[in-house]
C-alpha positions in Angstrom: 334.3 -83.3 125.9 337.8 -85.7 126.8 336.4 -87.7 124.4 335.6 -85.2 121.5 338.8 -83.9 122.4 340.6 -87.4 121.3 338.8 -88.0 118.5 339.9 -84.6 116.7 343.2 -85.6 117.8 343.3 -89.0 116.7 341.8 -87.5 113.1 344.6 -84.8 113.2 347.0 -87.0 113.6 346.0 -89.3 111.3 345.8 -86.6 108.7 349.1 -85.4 109.5 351.0 -88.9 109.4 349.6 -89.4 106.0 350.7 -86.1 104.9 354.4 -87.0 106.3 354.5 -90.1 104.8 353.5 -88.7 101.4 356.8 -86.2 101.9 358.9 -88.0 102.6 358.4 -90.5 100.1 359.5 -87.5 98.3 362.7 -87.6 100.5 363.5 -90.5 99.4 363.6 -91.1 95.8 365.2 -87.4 95.4 367.3 -87.1 98.3 368.9 -83.3 98.9 371.9 -82.5 101.0 371.6 -83.9 105.1 371.4 -80.2 106.0 368.6 -78.4 103.6 365.5 -77.6 104.0 363.3 -80.6 103.6 365.2 -82.9 105.7 365.5 -79.7 108.2 361.9 -79.3 108.1 360.9 -83.5 108.5 363.0 -83.5 110.9 361.0 -80.5 112.7 357.7 -82.2 112.0 359.1 -85.4 113.1 360.2 -83.8 116.8 357.0 -82.2 117.1 355.7 -85.6 116.9 357.9 -86.4 119.6 356.7 -83.3 121.7 352.8 -84.8 121.1 353.2 -87.9 122.3 355.2 -87.0 125.7 352.2 -85.3 126.4 349.7 -87.5 125.7 351.5 -90.3 127.8 351.2 -88.5 131.1 349.5 -90.4 133.7 346.2 -89.3 134.2 346.5 -87.3 137.2 348.4 -85.4 134.7 346.4 -84.8 132.0 343.6 -84.3 134.0 345.1 -81.4 136.4 346.7 -79.8 132.7 344.0 -81.3 130.8 344.0 -77.0 129.0 347.4 -76.6 129.4 348.3 -79.2 127.1 345.8 -79.4 125.2 346.5 -75.7 124.3 350.2 -76.8 123.7 348.4 -80.3 121.7 347.2 -77.3 119.6 349.5 -75.0 118.9 352.3 -78.0 117.9 349.9 -79.2 115.2 348.9 -76.2 113.7 353.0 -75.4 113.7 353.2 -79.1 112.5 350.7 -78.2 109.5 352.7 -74.9 108.7 355.8 -77.0 108.4 353.9 -79.0 105.8 353.1 -76.1 104.1 356.7 -75.4 104.0 358.1 -78.4 103.0 355.2 -78.4 100.2 356.1 -75.4 99.2 359.9 -76.4 99.1 359.2 -79.6 97.3 357.9 -77.8 94.4 360.5 -75.0 94.3 363.0 -77.6 93.5 361.0 -79.8 91.0 360.2 -76.4 89.3 364.1 -75.6 89.8 364.9 -79.4 88.6 361.9 -79.2 85.3 364.0 -75.5 84.8 367.9 -77.5 84.7 366.5 -80.3 82.9 365.0 -77.7 79.9 368.8 -76.0 79.1 
């Protein structure tokens, strides 16, 4: 049902928001060049969130008419965000390991 989908979206959005907030804190504590992989990935995540918000803000008539298409698009965008967060976590891990390795030398 539509109510269940909205609840699922809200829960997923909340989880992703928490992950992004945590990762942004890391980025602020360890600033990298603006064009670095962490900055680019955070920017791409923000772009996806913006597009999801646009889709969800459509009027009721359009939401009803294009519900399936919008649902599929939102799910695709959430999966993209999850993938980007995993990429970001990997980038941060490797940067941390590189930093530790350099500090030990």
